[in-house]
C-alpha positions in Angstrom: 0.5 0.0 -0.2 1.5 3.4 -1.1 2.1 5.8 1.9 -0.6 8.1 1.3 -3.3 5.0 2.1 -1.4 4.3 5.1 -3.5 5.9 8.2 -2.1 8.0 10.3 -3.9 6.9 13.2 -6.0 4.3 14.2 -8.9 4.6 16.6 -8.8 8.1 19.0 -8.7 6.0 21.9 -10.7 7.0 25.3 -8.4 7.5 27.9 -9.3 5.6 31.3 -13.0 6.7 32.2 -13.4 8.9 35.4 -15.1 7.8 38.4 -17.8 10.1 38.6 -20.3 8.3 39.0 -18.7 6.4 42.1 -20.2 7.7 45.5 -17.7 10.0 46.9 -16.9 7.7 49.9 -15.4 5.8 47.1 -13.5 8.4 45.1 -11.7 9.8 48.3 -10.1 6.0 48.6 -6.9 5.2 47.8 -7.9 2.6 45.1 -10.9 4.4 43.9 -8.4 7.1 43.0 -5.9 4.7 41.0 -8.3 3.1 39.6 -9.8 6.6 38.1 -6.3 7.4 37.2 -7.1 10.9 39.1 -3.3 11.6 39.3 -2.2 10.0 36.0 -0.6 7.0 37.7 0.5 4.3 35.9 -1.3 1.4 34.1 -0.1 -1.2 36.7 -1.2 0.6 39.3 -4.5 2.1 38.0 -5.2 -1.6 36.9 -4.3 -2.9 40.7 -6.8 -0.2 42.3 -9.6 -1.5 40.1 -8.6 -5.3 41.1 -9.0 -4.2 44.5 -12.4 -2.3 44.1 -13.7 -5.6 42.3 -12.6 -7.8 45.2 -13.8 -5.4 48.0 -17.4 -6.7 47.6 -18.8 -3.4 48.7 -19.5 -1.5 46.0 -23.2 -1.6 44.2 -23.7 -2.5 40.4 -22.9 1.1 39.1 -19.6 1.2 40.4 -18.4 -2.0 39.6 -19.2 -1.0 36.2 -16.8 1.7 36.1 -14.3 -0.3 37.8 -14.1 -2.8 35.3 -14.3 -0.3 32.5 -11.4 1.7 33.6 -9.5 -1.9 34.4 -10.5 -2.6 30.6 -9.5 0.4 29.4 -5.8 0.3 31.0 -5.6 -3.4 30.2 -6.3 -2.4 26.2 -3.9 0.6 26.8 -1.1 -2.3 27.6 -2.2 -4.7 24.9 -4.0 -6.9 26.4 -6.7 -7.1 24.2 -8.9 -10.7 25.1 -8.7 -9.0 29.0 -10.1 -5.6 28.0 -12.9 -7.2 26.2 -13.6 -9.6 29.2 -13.7 -6.7 31.8 -16.0 -4.7 29.3 -18.0 -7.3 28.8 -18.7 -7.5 32.3 -18.7 -3.4 32.4 -21.6 -3.8 30.4 -23.5 -6.1 31.9 -23.5 -4.6 34.7 -24.3 -1.2 33.5 -26.2 -1.4 29.5 -26.7 2.4 29.9 -23.3 3.2 29.9 -22.4 4.6 26.3 -18.4 4.8 27.7 -18.3 1.1 27.9 -19.4 0.2 24.3 -17.1 2.8 22.7 -14.2 1.6 25.1 -15.1 -2.2 23.7 -15.1 -0.8 20.4 -11.7 0.6 20.4 -10.6 -3.1 21.6 -12.6 -4.9 19.3 -11.2 -2.5 16.5 -7.3 -3.1 17.7 -8.2 -6.9 17.9 -9.0 -6.0 13.9 -12.6 -6.7 14.4 -14.2 -3.6 12.6 -17.6 -4.8 12.2 -17.8 -5.8 15.9 -16.0 -2.6 16.4 -18.8 -0.6 14.5 -21.7 -2.3 16.5 -20.3 -1.2 19.7 -19.7 2.4 18.4 -23.4 2.7 17.2 -24.8 0.9 20.4 -22.8 4.3 22.4 -24.1 6.9 19.6 -27.8 5.6 20.7 -27.3 5.7 23.9 -25.5 9.5 24.0 -26.1 10.9 20.0 -24.2 13.7 21.2 -20.4 11.9 21.9 -17.6 12.8 19.9 -15.1 10.1 20.2 -17.5 7.3 19.2 -18.3 9.0 15.7 -14.4 9.4 15.5 -13.6 6.0 16.9 -16.6 4.7 14.2 -14.9 6.7 11.7 -11.4 5.0 12.1 -13.1 1.7 11.7 -14.9 2.6 8.8 -11.9 3.8 7.7 -9.9 0.8 8.0 -12.7 -1.2 6.3 -12.4 1.3 3.0 -15.7 2.8 3.5 -14.1 5.9 3.3 -17.5 8.4 2.4 -18.8 6.7 5.8 -15.4 7.5 7.7 -15.6 10.9 6.4 -19.3 11.5 7.6 -18.5 10.3 11.1 -15.2 12.6 11.3 -17.1 15.4 10.2 -19.9 14.9 12.6 -17.2 14.3 15.6 -15.7 17.3 14.8 -18.3 19.6 14.5 -19.4 17.9 18.3 -15.7 18.5 19.5 -13.2 20.6 17.5 -10.5 20.2 20.0 -10.0 16.8 18.5 -6.5 17.0 16.5 -7.1 12.9 15.6 -10.1 13.5 14.1 -8.6 16.6 11.6 -5.8 14.7 11.0 -7.4 11.3 9.9 -10.0 13.3 7.8 -7.1 15.1 5.9 -6.2 11.5 5.0 -9.5 10.5 3.9 -9.5 13.8 2.0 -6.0 12.7 0.3 -7.2 9.4 -0.3 -10.4 11.1 -2.5 -7.6 13.0 -4.4 -8.9 16.2 -2.6 -5.4 17.6 -1.7 -6.4 21.3 -0.8 -9.4 19.8 1.7 -6.0 17.2 2.9 -4.0 20.0 3.7 -6.3 22.2 5.2 -7.3 19.6 7.9 -3.9 18.8 8.3 -2.6 22.2 8.6 -5.4 22.3 11.9 -4.2 19.6 13.4 -0.9 20.5 13.5 -2.2 23.9 15.2 -3.9 21.9 17.7 -1.1 19.4 18.2 2.5 20.8 16.9 4.0 17.4 18.9 1.3 14.7 16.4 4.3 13.7 14.7 1.8 11.5 12.3 -0.1 14.8 10.6 3.5 16.0 9.5 4.1 12.4 7.9 0.4 13.1 6.3 0.9 16.5 5.4 4.2 15.3 3.9 2.7 12.6 1.7 0.5 15.0 0.5 3.0 17.2 -0.3 5.1 14.6 -2.3 1.9 13.6 -3.8 2.0 17.1 -5.5 5.9 16.8 -6.3 6.4 19.4 -3.5 9.1 17.2 -2.3 11.1 20.3 -0.2 8.1 20.8 1.8 7.7 17.1 2.0 11.3 16.2 3.1 10.6 19.3 5.8 7.2 18.1 7.4 9.1 14.4 7.3 12.2 15.4 9.1 9.8 17.3 11.9 8.0 13.9 12.3 11.5 12.2 12.7 12.2 14.9 15.3 9.3 14.7 17.5 9.5 10.7 16.8 13.1 9.1 15.5 11.6 6.2 15.4 8.7 7.0 12.8 9.2 4.3 10.4 6.7 6.0 8.2 8.5 9.2 8.2 11.5 7.7 6.7 10.1 5.3 4.4 7.9 8.9 2.9 11.4 10.9 2.9 13.0 8.1 1.0 10.2 8.0 -1.8 10.8 11.9 -1.7 14.8 11.6 -2.0 14.2 9.1 -4.8 11.9 11.9 -6.5 14.7 14.1 -6.6 16.9 11.7 -7.9 18.9 11.2 -5.0 18.8 7.6 -4.6 21.6 7.1 -1.7 20.0 9.2 0.5 16.4 7.0 -0.6 18.4 4.0 0.2 19.2 5.4 3.3 15.8 6.2 4.4 14.3 3.1 3.3 17.0 1.2 5.6 15.9 3.1 8.4 12.4 2.8 7.9 13.2 -1.1 7.8 14.9 -1.1 11.0 12.2 0.5 13.1 9.1 -1.3 11.7 11.4 -4.1 12.5 11.8 -2.7 16.1 7.6 -2.7 16.5 6.9 -6.0 15.2 9.4 -7.0 17.7 8.1 -4.7 20.6 4.6 -6.2 19.6 5.0 -9.3 17.2 1.2 -9.8 16.9 0.5 -6.2 15.4 -0.5 -6.5 11.5 -0.1 -2.8 11.3 3.6 -2.9 12.0 4.0 -6.0 9.8 2.4 -4.7 7.1 4.6 -1.7 7.4 7.6 -3.6 7.3 6.6 -5.5 4.7 6.1 -2.6 2.8 9.4 -1.2 3.3 10.9 -4.2 2.6 9.4 -3.9 -0.6 10.5 -0.7 -1.8 14.2 -1.4 -0.3 14.1 -4.5 -2.6 14.3 -7.2 0.1 11.4 -8.8 -1.3 11.5 -12.0 -0.1 11.5 -10.8 3.8 9.0 -8.5 2.8 6.5 -11.8 1.2 6.9 -13.3 4.8 6.2 -10.2 6.8 3.2 -9.7 4.6 2.2 -13.4 5.2 1.8 -13.0 8.8 0.2 -9.9 8.8 -2.4 -11.4 7.2 -2.9 -14.7 8.6 -3.4 -11.8 11.4 -5.7 -9.5 10.0 -7.5 -11.7 7.2 -9.0 -9.4 4.2 -7.5 -6.6 5.1 -7.1 -4.5 2.4 -4.1 -2.6 3.3 -2.6 -5.7 3.8 -3.5 -7.3 0.7 -2.5 -4.4 -1.3 0.7 -4.3 -0.2 1.4 -8.0 -1.0 0.0 -7.7 -4.4 2.9 -5.0 -4.9 5.4 -7.6 -3.4 4.1 -10.5 -6.1 4.3 -7.7 -8.7 7.7 -6.7 -8.1 8.8 -10.5 -7.8 6.7 -11.2 -11.3 4.5 -13.6 -9.6 2.1 -12.1 -11.4 -1.0 -14.5 -10.8 -0.5 -13.8 -7.2 -0.3 -10.5 -7.7 -4.0 -10.5 -9.6 -5.4 -12.7 -6.8 -4.2 -10.4 -3.9 -5.6 -7.0 -6.4 -9.1 -8.6 -7.0 -9.4 -9.8 -3.1 -8.4 -5.9 -2.5 -11.1 -4.1 -4.8 -13.7 -6.8 -3.7 -13.4 -5.4 -0.2 -13.1 -1.4 -1.6 -13.6 -0.8 -5.5 -12.4 2.6 -6.1 -8.9 2.1 -4.3 -6.2 3.3 -7.4 -3.4 2.0 -6.3 -5.0 -1.4 -6.5 -6.4 -0.4 -9.5 -2.7 0.8 -11.2 -1.0 -2.3 -9.4 -3.4 -4.3 -11.4 -3.3 -2.9 -14.4 0.9 -3.4 -14.7 0.0 -6.7 -13.8 -2.5 -7.4 -16.8 0.0 -5.4 -19.1 3.0 -7.7 -17.9 0.6 -10.8 -18.7 -0.7 -9.5 -21.8 -3.9 -8.0 -21.1 -3.8 -5.0 -23.2 -7.2 -3.9 -22.8 -8.1 -4.5 -19.2 -4.6 -3.1 -18.1 -5.7 0.1 -20.1 -8.9 0.2 -18.3 -7.6 -0.8 -14.9 -4.9 2.5 -15.3 -7.5 4.7 -16.6 -9.7 3.6 -13.7 -7.5 4.6 -11.2 -5.8 7.8 -12.8 -9.5 9.1 -12.7 -9.6 8.3 -8.9 -5.9 9.4 -8.5 -4.4 11.3 -11.1 -0.9 10.8 -9.6 -0.7 7.2 -8.8 1.4 6.0 -12.0 4.3 8.5 -10.1 4.1 6.6 -7.0 4.7 3.4 -8.8 7.6 5.2 -10.6 9.1 5.5 -7.4 8.6 1.4 -6.5 10.5 1.0 -10.2 7.2 -0.5 -12.0 6.1 1.3 -15.1 
């Protein structure tokens, strides 16, 4: 998948929920202070506090629901998704009228790769509280991952209308605009995201990607530089900067950046070997760097963890295309386009595969469709060394 098509941020996860519904006496206890994260304690302390509250046997159901909800949010933040979902199930059983528990469980399902279940939970949270901005923003992220960009755009816009301070929502909406070829709108949203949060490195990456697609490579490199300054392990920034250096003819610098991208994606997968998104990034970086056998292994593992993910299918199709495995490339592009029929990157890649197999008419149709969606898509493939 091209750099611009990589989401800059997943769901805008809620912080651990304040225990405002707990009794005043409970809130004064040390365990409740930890459980509600009143003093910004560590996740382990928060989990311990909630566990002690739950084990005390003294709390009514509404307070127990808060404790399970907050402990579930903490487990999710630690990456223990199954425990998080179990706690959030119990929070919902104890208090099915609390929208925050549905939203938190939706985030957990999203991180597990089950975006359909996530959307169901966000739907319920919105039904319970129609004015809840995070539920709209998180549902937008789930639709985005599923390739349902118009629905994602609607939800991001609703979330922003309810709470215009959400930098992540502006950033994610900007990426959607970029995917749809609306680059001026994308830049406006990414500018606003950066104004709201000047430390949001992913927004600088996304804006750099848009500048790169507009052949403004010097401006793109400035944004990638800033992203790397903010986060020296920002693998997407190294990959994007490599694209821009390659476009400027500075091949040595480009290769150095691709190698750095591989290094940082590799580190991310070691920290969380079950992260399909990190594995996809590693697959893409290795593909660009010419490490095709390793790239294929990474994409295969990512798809095992996250089957039928359009981004990973698109990435693996590119690896097959670069390897000359045209039948495999076509199969993956077909699968990706079945999920997202207007994905320009996949349409152009499939067109190239058809061209190499001698299907001139099919190739022309796919590449024309891709160009109508994104006039710059051929340049992206040229940067991959594919024409």
